[in-house]
C-alpha positions, -999 to 999 in steps of 0.1 A, spaced: -569 765 195 -599 786 211 -616 782 242 -624 748 257 -658 735 264 -672 707 288 -696 682 277 -730 674 294 -711 642 307 -682 661 326 -706 689 336 -729 660 351 -701 638 363 -690 673 385 -718 682 397 -728 647 410 -695 646 426 -692 680 442 -731 671 455 -717 642 470 -745 622 445 -715 600 429 -682 594 427 -663 610 401 -655 585 379 -615 574 378 -597 580 347 -569 558 338 -557 576 306 -571 606 283 -569 607 249 -568 631 221 -589 627 192 -600 647 158 -632 656 147 -641 668 111 -652 704 99 -688 684 93 -692 686 140 -708 708 153 -706 726 185 -741 713 201 -732 677 186 -699 679 208 -717 692 239 -736 661 239 -703 638 235 -712 629 199 -687 606 182 -698 616 147 -674 631 124 -648 618 143 -618 610 114 -612 575 109 -590 552 89 -564 562 71 -543 551 99 -558 577 126 -557 567 160 -563 588 193 -533 598 207 -526 596 249 -524 629 266 -527 615 302 -491 621 313 -467 649 331 -447 646 301 -474 660 275 -493 681 297 -478 712 315 -491 718 354 -524 737 359 -525 773 363 -551 799 365 -575 776 350 -558 768 319 -533 737 315 -515 737 280 -494 709 265 -459 707 275 -447 688 245 -455 684 207 -483 660 202 -476 640 171 -506 618 152 -500 590 133 -493 597 98 -522 597 72 -522 567 51 -552 584 35 -566 615 35 -583 626 65 -597 662 49 -603 689 71 -600 686 107 -616 712 129 -622 700 162 -603 678 189 -620 663 220 -606 650 250 -614 610 255 -613 584 278 -606 556 259 -582 552 230 -601 536 211 -635 539 188 -657 547 214 -656 562 246 -668 597 267 -657 631 259 -651 653 281 -638 685 268 -640 700 230 -625 728 214 -625 739 177 -592 747 160 -585 784 157 -577 771 121 -592 741 103 -561 716 87 -567 699 59 -548 662 61 -537 642 31 -524 611 27 -486 609 42 -492 643 63 -489 643 99 -512 663 120 -494 678 149 -498 709 176 -467 725 186 -457 730 226 -480 753 242 -508 756 218 -533 733 232 -549 747 258 -577 733 281 -592 759 302 -622 758 331 -638 794 336 
């Protein structure tokens, strides 16, 4: 994946917490979602859920676990284990982006997003996977 970017929401939440304007929101779990090539960086920066993959057995996967993510170092946190999405029961088509969300449903707040270094087409019966250490969220 390419360098991740913070959404406007994460930037505002961080600044408000840093300057004592509000507490940082409590997050019990984090989920990884997939976005199609129809998404744009500007839309994802704004936290848009438009162009998220849907249907065909698609579901966001949980990331908030020490078994899934390694410890952060040098402003980066990689996945420690393989991340596996459900098997597609219908074509998901071209996946070009990932987004870090606070809910596992079809709504919620996006905090980080990144484009894939190479978009991936997922057809019916296929499964999207991210090998260990291939998902790296960064703060710089």
